[in-house]
C-alpha positions as CSV (number, residue, x, y, z in Angstrom):
1,M,-65.9,-49.8,-48.7
2,N,-63.7,-48.5,-45.7
3,A,-63.8,-48.3,-41.7
4,N,-65.7,-45.0,-42.5
5,N,-69.0,-46.7,-44.2
6,G,-68.5,-49.5,-41.9
7,I,-69.0,-47.1,-38.4
8,K,-71.4,-44.5,-39.8
9,F,-73.8,-47.5,-41.0
10,L,-73.2,-48.7,-37.4
11,R,-74.0,-45.9,-36.1
12,Y,-77.5,-44.8,-38.4
13,S,-78.3,-49.1,-37.8
14,I,-78.4,-49.2,-34.0
15,G,-78.4,-45.9,-33.2
16,T,-82.4,-46.1,-34.5
17,V,-82.6,-49.4,-32.5
18,L,-81.8,-47.7,-29.8
19,A,-84.4,-44.4,-30.7
20,L,-87.1,-46.8,-31.6
21,H,-86.9,-49.1,-28.6
22,G,-87.1,-46.0,-26.5
23,L,-89.5,-44.6,-28.8
24,S,-92.3,-47.8,-28.6
25,K,-90.9,-48.0,-24.3
26,L,-92.6,-44.0,-23.8
27,L,-95.7,-44.7,-25.7
28,G,-96.4,-47.2,-23.6
29,G,-97.4,-44.7,-20.7
30,A,-96.9,-43.7,-17.3
31,A,-97.5,-47.6,-16.6
32,T,-94.1,-48.9,-18.6
33,L,-91.9,-46.2,-17.4
34,T,-92.8,-47.3,-14.0
35,Y,-91.5,-50.6,-14.9
36,V,-88.4,-49.3,-16.8
37,G,-88.1,-47.2,-14.3
38,G,-88.3,-49.5,-11.2
39,M,-85.6,-52.3,-12.9
40,P,-82.0,-51.7,-11.9
41,P,-81.5,-52.3,-8.2
42,F,-80.5,-48.7,-7.4
43,A,-84.2,-47.4,-8.1
44,P,-86.1,-46.8,-5.9
45,H,-88.8,-49.1,-5.0
46,N,-90.8,-48.1,-2.4
47,S,-91.1,-45.0,-4.0
48,P,-93.7,-45.8,-8.1
49,T,-93.5,-41.6,-8.3
50,A,-89.4,-41.7,-8.0
51,Q,-89.3,-45.1,-11.0
52,L,-91.8,-43.2,-13.4
53,V,-89.2,-40.2,-13.7
54,L,-85.8,-42.5,-13.3
55,G,-88.0,-44.5,-16.4
56,A,-89.5,-41.3,-18.2
57,V,-85.2,-40.0,-18.0
58,A,-84.3,-43.6,-19.9
59,V,-85.4,-43.0,-22.1
60,A,-85.6,-40.1,-22.9
61,L,-81.3,-40.8,-22.4
62,E,-82.0,-44.4,-25.2
63,I,-84.6,-41.8,-27.5
64,L,-82.1,-38.7,-27.6
65,G,-78.7,-40.5,-27.4
66,G,-80.0,-43.4,-31.0
67,I,-81.4,-39.7,-32.3
68,G,-77.8,-38.4,-31.3
69,V,-76.2,-41.1,-32.3
70,V,-77.8,-41.6,-36.4
71,A,-77.0,-38.1,-36.6
72,G,-74.2,-37.2,-35.0
73,Y,-74.6,-34.3,-33.0
74,G,-74.0,-34.2,-29.4
75,Y,-72.3,-37.8,-31.3
76,R,-70.0,-38.1,-27.8
77,Y,-72.8,-36.9,-25.4
78,A,-75.3,-39.9,-27.5
79,C,-72.6,-42.1,-27.3
80,G,-72.6,-41.3,-23.3
81,A,-76.1,-40.9,-23.0
82,A,-76.4,-44.5,-24.5
83,I,-74.1,-46.2,-22.4
84,L,-75.5,-45.2,-19.2
85,V,-78.7,-46.9,-20.2
86,L,-77.1,-49.8,-20.7
87,A,-75.2,-49.8,-18.0
88,G,-78.8,-49.5,-15.7
89,A,-80.2,-52.3,-18.1
90,A,-77.1,-54.8,-17.5
91,S,-77.5,-53.5,-14.1
92,Y,-80.7,-55.8,-14.2
93,H,-80.8,-57.9,-16.5
94,L,-77.4,-59.2,-14.3
95,T,-79.4,-59.8,-11.7
96,Q,-82.0,-62.4,-13.6
97,V,-78.8,-64.7,-14.1
98,T,-79.4,-68.3,-12.8
99,D,-76.9,-70.3,-14.2
100,F,-74.9,-70.5,-17.6
101,S,-77.9,-70.6,-20.0
102,S,-80.1,-67.6,-17.8
103,L,-76.4,-65.8,-18.4
104,M,-75.9,-65.8,-21.8
105,M,-79.7,-64.5,-22.1
106,N,-79.1,-61.7,-20.0
107,T,-75.6,-60.6,-21.1
108,W,-77.0,-58.2,-24.0
109,P,-77.3,-55.4,-22.9
110,I,-73.2,-55.4,-21.7
111,E,-72.7,-56.0,-25.0
112,L,-74.7,-53.3,-26.7
113,L,-73.1,-51.4,-24.2
114,L,-69.3,-52.1,-25.8
115,V,-70.9,-51.3,-29.6
116,F,-71.2,-48.0,-28.1
117,V,-68.3,-47.7,-26.4
118,A,-66.3,-48.5,-29.8
119,L,-68.4,-45.9,-31.4
120,L,-67.5,-43.6,-29.0
121,I,-63.9,-43.9,-29.7
122,A,-64.5,-44.7,-33.3
123,G,-65.5,-41.2,-34.5
124,T,-68.9,-40.7,-36.1
125,G,-67.3,-42.3,-39.8
126,R,-66.3,-38.6,-41.4
127,E,-63.5,-38.2,-43.3
128,A,-61.0,-36.0,-41.3
129,K,-61.1,-32.3,-43.2
130,G,-57.9,-32.2,-45.1
131,K,-57.8,-35.7,-46.9
């Protein structure tokens, strides 16, 4: 066991979960994409078309980011995509906080964002050549 194997396990597991979350939203159709795109406080709340586009972009970043993290292809960009999606999710979930209990239930996007920041810093977990 070593740190590289731990990073790889985290990459494969958390990247898969991220991609599957995005896929489930995509399979929900246009209504789900519009709902997702309308959630963040910065979303254009008077334009369903803009919400649909924002939702589709978020879901595409979620799916492609998850796949990229798992595959290690475009790894840093993939981590960045996940971080962007989770920052958007956090911007919505933090508006749902009314007390300490709801704070604890709505900080998961921030926690997951921090995991992807750590993965971005740590790299892919592949052994450096020449070692």
